[in-house]
N, C-alpha and C positions, 0 to 999 in steps of 0.2 A: 225526264227522258228515259225511254225504254232502252236498256243496254242490250247489246248483242249477247245472246245466251252464252254462258261460260261453260266450255267443255263440250264433249260429243255425246250424242245419244246412243244408247245400246239397249237391245231387248234381251240379250243373253247376259250371263254374269261376267263374262270377260271379253266381250266384243266391243271394239272401239273403231270409229271411223278413221281411216288413214287417207291423207291427201299429200300432195307434194310439200317438200320442206319450204319452198318459196311461198306457197299459198298460206302456210300455217304460221310462219315466223312472227309476223306482226300481231295477228289475233292471239296467238299463244302468249306473247309477251304482255299484251294488254290484259289478258285473262289472269296471268300470274300476278301482275301488279294489283289488279282489283281484288283478287282473292287474298293476297297478303295484307291489303288494306282492311278487309273484313276481319281477318284473323287477328291482326294487330290490335284491333279495338275490342276483341271478344275475350273478356275474362271469364264469362259464363257462356256455355253453349247449350242451348235448349234444342231438343230433338223431337220431332214427330216420330212415331214408331213404325207403323205399317206404311212402307214406302222407302224412306231414307235408310232405315236400319234393316228391313227385310220385306219380302212380299209374303205376308202372313198366310194368305189364301192361295198360294201357288199350287198346293197339292190338295186343297180342300175347298173347292170353288165357292166363292162368295155368293154367286147367284143361286147356288143350291141351298146355301144357308138362308138367304132371303126367302126363297120359295118355301123352305121348311117352316119359317116363322109365319108366313101367310097361311100355310095349310094348318098350322097349329091354331091360329085364330079362327079359321073356317070351321074346324072341328068343334069349336065352342060356339058356333053360331054368330061369330063376330066378323065375318068376311066383309060385311057392309061398312065396317069402320074405315076401310081403305078405299081410295079411288082406284080406278082401273090402272092408272099409271103407277100407283104405289104397289098394287098387287103384282105388277110385272117388273118392278125394279130389280136390278142385279145387286143392289146395295142394301144389306141388312139394316144399316143405320137409318135408311130412309123409312123402313117399316117401323122401327123403334120410335123414331121422332114423330111419325104420323099418329101412332097410338097415344103417345104422350101429349100431343097437342089436343087430342079429343078427351083424354082421361088423365090429366096431369097428376103426378104423384099418387097414382092408384096402385092397388095390389096387382092389377093386370099389368101395368108397366113394370113393376118390380119383377114379376115372374117372367115377363118377356125378356127383360134385361138379363136375368140370370140364365135364361136359355141361350141367349146370344153369347154370354161369357163361356158357357160350356162348349159351344161350337167353336169359339176362338181357341179354347184350350185344346180341342181336338185337332185344330189346324197347326199347332206349334211344331209337332214332329216333322211335318212336311213343309214348313215355311222355308223360303229360299232367301238366304242372306244376300243383301244388296252388295254388289261387288265393291270392294275396298272399304266397306263400312267398318268391319271389325278392326283392321289396322288403324284406320282413321280415329276411331274411338280410343283405342289404346294409346296411340301417339299423342292425341290431344290431352288425355289424362296425364300422360307421362311428362309433358312439358308444363304442367301446372294449371291447366284450365279446369274449371268445375263444370260438371256435366249434369243435366237433368233431362227428363222426358216429360213432354206434355202431349197427351194423346187422347183420342176418343175411344181407344180400346180399353179393355179392363186392365187395371194395374196388375192384377193377378196373372194375366196372360203375358204381359211385358216381363214380369219377374221370371216366369217359367222359360220364356225364350232366352232371355239374357243369361240365365243360369246354364242353359244348354250350350251356350257359346262362351262360357266362362267370362262374361262381361258384367255380371251383376255388380261387382265391387266398383266398377267405374262410375256407376250412377247412384248407388244407395247413399242416403235414403230418399233421394229426390226423384221419385216416380209419381207423376200426377196424371190420373186418367178417370175414365168413366165410373160414375156411381149411379145409384138409382135416381139421383137428382139430375135429370137430363137437360134442364135449362142451361147447364154450364158446359154442354158440349161446344166445341169450337164450331162456329167462329167466335163464340163468346171467349174473351181473353182470360177467363177464370184460371185455367190450369197454368198458363204462363205467369199470371200474377202471383199465384200460390208459390210457384218455383222461385220467382224473383224475391218474394218476401222472405221465404224460408232461407234463402241463400244470402240475404242482405245485399242484393245486387241492384244497381240502377238499371233501368231498361236499356239505356244507351251503352252499357258495358257488356251487353249480351248479344248473342246472335241466335236466331231461331231457324232451324233447317226443316222444311216441310215440303210436301208435294201436292197440296191441293189448294184451291181457292180459299177454302175455309181456314187453312193454315195461314195464308197470306193476310186474310182479314183479321184473324186473331192477333197476329204480330203487329199489324197496323194499329189496332185498338190498344194494345199493350205498350206501344211506343218502342218496340224491339226491332232492330234491323233484321231483314228477312232474306234468306237464301233459298231459292226454290230448287228442288231436285225433280227433274222430269226425265223419266227413262224412255220416253218416246215423244214424237212431235205433237200428238194429241194432248198430252199432259202439259207440254210446253205452251201450247196455244191457250189452254185453260188458265195457266198461271199468268201469262202475259195479259189476257183479258181481265184478270183480277187485279192487275196493276203491279205485278212482280217485275222488278227491274234488274235483278241478278238471278240468273238461272244456270244451273249446271246439268249436263246430260249424263255425267259420270262423276263419282266422288274422287276419281284418281287425281284430277288436277288440284283438288282441294288438299289431298294428302301430300302431293308434291309441293304445293305452296306452303304447307305447314312445315315440311322438312326444311324448305328454304328459310322460313322465318326462324326456325329453331337454331339454324347455323349462324345467324347474324350475331 
């Protein structure tokens, strides 16, 4: 059964939908109960990075990065490696995956991946923190949960961002992300499985927070309960179509549920 999305959508860092108290009472109570259920079972919390923790390319547009990768290939006479759709994609990971499919584990893929990593690093200073992510991470760590990151971004980029927010100690050493071996990018469950193995945790004792259909599929393959984060209706629809049954439009209700759980 697809559950009613948990929480309200917002496009800005602190904007929440407000409706009448009467209209909100029952949905909010059900939401809090479900979130407390998820929290209560989660001894380990796995996070995707770009989305639930921050918008990495908020000030360094991802479509510009994708275009730069396409132009870099074109300058080397390799534009024909990509289809028209791949050349026009706003997602640099689509370009990277496409080249890897045609030349797997090649020096070309290695160099392209390193170029993407450098672009991600350039994006860190202008990344936009996801509203309520910082206090949620600190609170979850403070009440005894073990935290890890499973991402298709470079671990180097994740460490740089977390350091800038004074959050690195909440996750170290459990940061698992993209290497030159691109076959393990999500939806492959490899990064989730690595985290679980390293932490000695059963999949059912964990919770994975992600914002894409590939996150949802990786969680399904790993056997880990999934909580979708959708900052707008488009992302919510994509997650629902992927089979996500628990979705929040803001991390605030999750933080409030965690406070409630910690007071029990």
